[in-house]
C-alpha positions in Angstrom: 155.2 97.4 21.7 152.3 97.6 24.1 149.6 100.0 23.6 147.9 101.6 26.6 144.2 101.7 26.6 142.5 104.9 27.5 141.0 103.2 30.5 144.5 102.7 32.0 145.4 106.4 31.6 142.0 107.5 32.8 142.7 105.9 36.2 146.1 107.6 36.7 145.0 111.1 36.1 142.3 111.3 38.8 144.7 109.7 41.4 147.3 112.4 40.6 144.7 115.2 40.8 143.5 113.8 44.1 147.0 113.8 45.6 147.6 117.4 44.4 144.3 118.5 45.9 145.2 116.8 49.2 148.6 118.4 49.3 147.2 121.8 48.7 144.6 121.3 51.5 147.3 120.0 53.9 149.5 123.0 53.1 146.5 125.4 53.6 145.6 123.9 57.0 149.3 124.0 58.1 149.8 127.6 57.0 146.4 129.0 58.3 146.5 127.4 61.8 148.4 129.2 64.5 151.7 127.6 65.4 151.7 129.1 68.9 149.1 128.7 71.6 149.9 132.1 73.0 152.6 134.7 73.5 153.6 135.1 77.1 156.1 137.6 78.5 157.1 139.4 81.7 157.2 143.1 80.9 158.5 144.3 84.2 159.5 143.0 87.7 159.3 145.0 90.9 160.9 143.7 94.1 159.7 144.3 97.7 162.0 142.9 100.4 160.7 143.6 103.9 162.8 142.9 106.9 160.3 141.7 109.6 161.2 141.7 113.3 159.0 139.7 115.7 159.0 141.0 119.2 157.9 138.9 122.2 154.1 138.7 122.6 153.0 140.0 126.0 152.6 137.0 128.3 154.9 134.7 126.4 158.2 133.4 127.5 161.2 135.5 126.4 164.8 134.5 127.0 166.8 137.4 128.4 169.7 138.3 126.1 168.1 136.6 123.1 167.4 138.8 120.1 163.9 138.9 118.7 163.2 136.7 115.7 163.7 138.3 112.3 162.6 137.3 108.8 163.8 138.4 105.4 161.4 137.6 102.6 161.2 138.7 99.0 158.0 139.6 97.1 158.5 139.6 93.4 155.8 141.6 91.6 155.7 140.3 88.0 153.8 142.4 85.4 152.9 139.9 82.6 151.3 140.0 79.2 149.5 137.1 77.6 148.1 137.1 74.0 145.8 134.3 72.9 146.9 133.1 69.4 144.2 130.4 69.1 140.6 130.6 67.9 139.6 129.2 71.3 139.7 130.9 74.8 142.6 130.1 77.1 141.9 129.3 80.7 144.6 130.0 83.3 145.2 127.1 85.6 148.3 127.7 87.8 151.4 129.8 88.1 154.8 128.8 89.4 158.0 130.7 89.8 161.5 129.3 90.4 164.8 131.0 90.8 168.3 129.4 90.5 170.5 131.1 92.9 174.2 132.0 92.6 175.3 128.9 94.6 173.3 126.6 92.2 170.4 125.9 94.6 166.8 126.6 93.6 164.1 128.6 95.4 160.5 128.0 94.7 157.9 130.8 95.2 154.4 130.8 96.6 151.9 132.8 94.6 150.0 135.4 96.7 146.3 134.9 95.8 144.4 138.0 94.6 142.0 137.5 97.5 144.9 138.1 100.0 146.2 141.3 98.4 144.2 143.6 100.7 145.4 141.8 103.8 149.0 141.9 102.5 148.6 145.6 101.8 147.7 146.1 105.5 150.9 144.5 106.6 153.1 146.1 104.0 151.5 149.4 102.8 154.2 150.0 100.2 153.4 146.8 98.3 150.0 147.7 96.8 151.6 150.7 95.0 153.6 148.2 92.9 150.5 146.7 91.4 149.6 148.5 88.2 147.0 146.1 86.8 144.6 143.9 88.5 146.1 140.5 89.4 145.3 137.5 87.3 143.2 134.9 89.0 143.0 131.1 88.6 140.5 130.1 85.9 140.6 133.5 84.3 139.6 133.3 80.6 141.5 135.0 77.9 139.3 135.5 74.8 140.6 134.3 71.4 142.9 136.8 69.7 142.9 139.2 72.7 145.8 140.3 75.0 145.5 140.5 78.7 147.9 142.2 81.1 148.1 141.8 84.9 150.2 141.6 87.9 151.2 138.5 89.9 152.9 138.6 93.3 155.2 135.8 94.3 156.7 135.2 97.8 160.2 133.8 98.0 160.4 133.0 101.7 163.8 133.6 103.4 165.3 135.1 100.3 167.0 138.5 100.3 167.0 141.1 97.6 170.8 140.7 97.3 170.4 136.9 96.7 167.8 137.7 94.0 170.0 140.2 92.2 172.9 137.7 92.1 170.8 134.8 90.9 171.7 132.8 87.8 168.2 132.7 86.4 164.5 132.8 87.2 161.5 131.7 85.3 157.7 132.0 85.5 155.6 129.2 84.3 151.9 129.5 83.4 149.8 126.3 83.3 146.9 126.4 80.9 143.9 124.2 81.1 143.8 121.9 78.0 147.0 123.5 76.5 150.8 123.2 77.0 152.5 125.3 79.7 154.1 128.6 78.8 157.4 129.8 80.4 158.9 133.3 80.5 162.1 134.6 82.1 161.9 136.8 85.2 164.6 139.5 84.8 
């Protein structure tokens, strides 16, 4: 029968205590750190579908019997909410919107910059009435723990309101500087 010396047992006890302390610290770090960067949602979507007819410009060539050119576009006004769950500010980098139409094709949107809203409002006076909050801008900062709401306007060129309403799906993606992208469904 071998007898263990007190020096052999003395080494094992501190190692076990060190592992227990490390496990407790690891669990505390895991539980206290946020698991999400942010909560991102689309609270409401308004549609504006102008039918534009282009008449011949005075002095230009017009073919007799030819109808004037027309264009059907769809402006999707997305009201979004973003809550920063980190202890660091979030910086907005880019926005994209894509719709998968009923026939399986996809349509990508162009974001209307906030600087162009007044000019767009001159062309389509009904459109500014759909904007309830100031639009987000690129490089906007969302403070840690705060919630920001705003309106984004996307142009889906040559897409009708009927095509939008019969779509399979649509999503809005927010690119953040130094963080993973966030995605929300467009109803």
